[in-house]
Each structure stands twice: as structure tokens, then as C-alpha cells.
C-alpha positions in Angstrom: -4.6 2.6 -27.7 -5.1 2.4 -23.9 -5.6 -1.3 -22.5 -8.2 -1.2 -19.9 -8.2 -4.2 -17.2 -12.3 -5.7 -17.0 -12.7 -4.3 -13.6 -12.6 -0.4 -15.0 -15.1 1.4 -16.2 -15.5 4.6 -18.9 -15.0 7.3 -16.4 -12.0 5.8 -14.7 -9.7 7.5 -17.9 -11.4 10.8 -17.5 -10.6 10.6 -13.8 -7.4 9.5 -14.2 -6.7 12.7 -16.9 -8.2 15.4 -14.4 -5.2 14.3 -11.7 -2.9 14.0 -13.9 -3.5 17.7 -15.5 -4.7 19.0 -12.1 -2.8 17.4 -9.6 -4.0 16.0 -6.2 -8.0 16.4 -6.3 -10.7 15.0 -4.1 -13.8 13.6 -6.1 -15.6 16.8 -5.5 -12.8 18.7 -7.6 -13.0 16.1 -9.8 -16.7 16.9 -10.4 -16.1 20.7 -10.4 -13.9 20.5 -13.5 -15.6 18.2 -15.6 -15.5 14.8 -14.4 -17.7 12.2 -13.1 -20.3 12.9 -10.2 -18.9 12.9 -7.1 -20.9 10.1 -6.1 -19.5 7.8 -9.1 -15.6 9.5 -8.1 -15.6 8.8 -5.1 -16.8 5.0 -5.5 -14.0 4.9 -8.1 -10.7 6.9 -6.7 -10.4 3.8 -4.0 -10.8 1.4 -6.6 -7.9 2.7 -9.2 -6.0 3.1 -6.0 -6.5 -0.6 -5.2 -4.9 -1.5 -8.4 -1.8 1.3 -7.9 -2.9 3.8 -10.9 -3.8 6.2 -7.8 -2.5 6.6 -4.2 -4.7 7.8 -1.4 -2.5 11.2 -0.2 -5.1 11.4 2.6 -8.8 11.1 3.5 -10.6 11.9 0.0 -7.5 13.2 -1.5 -6.2 11.3 -4.7 -2.9 11.2 -6.6 -1.7 9.6 -9.9 1.0 7.3 -9.8 3.7 6.3 -11.9 1.3 3.8 -13.0 -1.3 5.8 -13.6 0.5 8.0 -15.8 2.2 5.1 -17.6 -1.4 3.8 -18.6 -2.3 7.4 -19.5 0.7 7.1 -21.4 -0.1 3.6 -23.3 3.0 2.3 -21.6 0.9 0.0 -19.1 -1.8 -2.7 -19.9 -4.1 -2.2 -16.6 -5.1 -5.8 -17.3 -1.8 -7.0 -15.7 -2.2 -5.0 -12.9 -3.0 -7.0 -9.8 -5.0 -5.6 -6.5 -2.7 -4.1 -3.7 -4.4 -6.3 -1.5 -3.8 -9.3 -3.5 -0.1 -8.8 -4.2 0.7 -8.3 -0.4 
């Protein structure tokens, strides 16, 4: 079972799964592929990047990280992740 963090919302799993399956995506593409609305994905992708599960490739384009893969594979407890901003 995936170990979520308290800052996560249910749609975060779908966003991560879609980016893992299809590669780098924009929030609009996430919506087009059956994920949450583009507006919601636009708000969540930066949060997932802040905690290291996604990386911002360029403006509005996100890819999955090794940590994101490990989380999806139930090998990483997301509650142990620190904000990239806090750890710098």
C-alpha cells in the first residue's frame, strides 16, 4: 500500500501514474488522459515537484523522478519527504 503524506490529495496518485505511463506531461495533457482537471493538475504538479516526486522540465511540463517512481512502486513513504525548499 502506498504511504501518502498529509500534504497529498487523492488525485496526486493519478497525476503521478499518468506521467509515469505517458512520460512528461502538461496539466492539460493530464486532463486529456483522464486525470483531474487541468486547473487542478496545474495546482498540484508544483506541489509534487516541491517534494521531489515530479520535476519541472520547463514551464508547465512535468516529468516523474526516481522518488516518484519509488513512491508509486510502494518503495518510498511520501510522509518522509521534505520540501526541496526546506532542505536547501
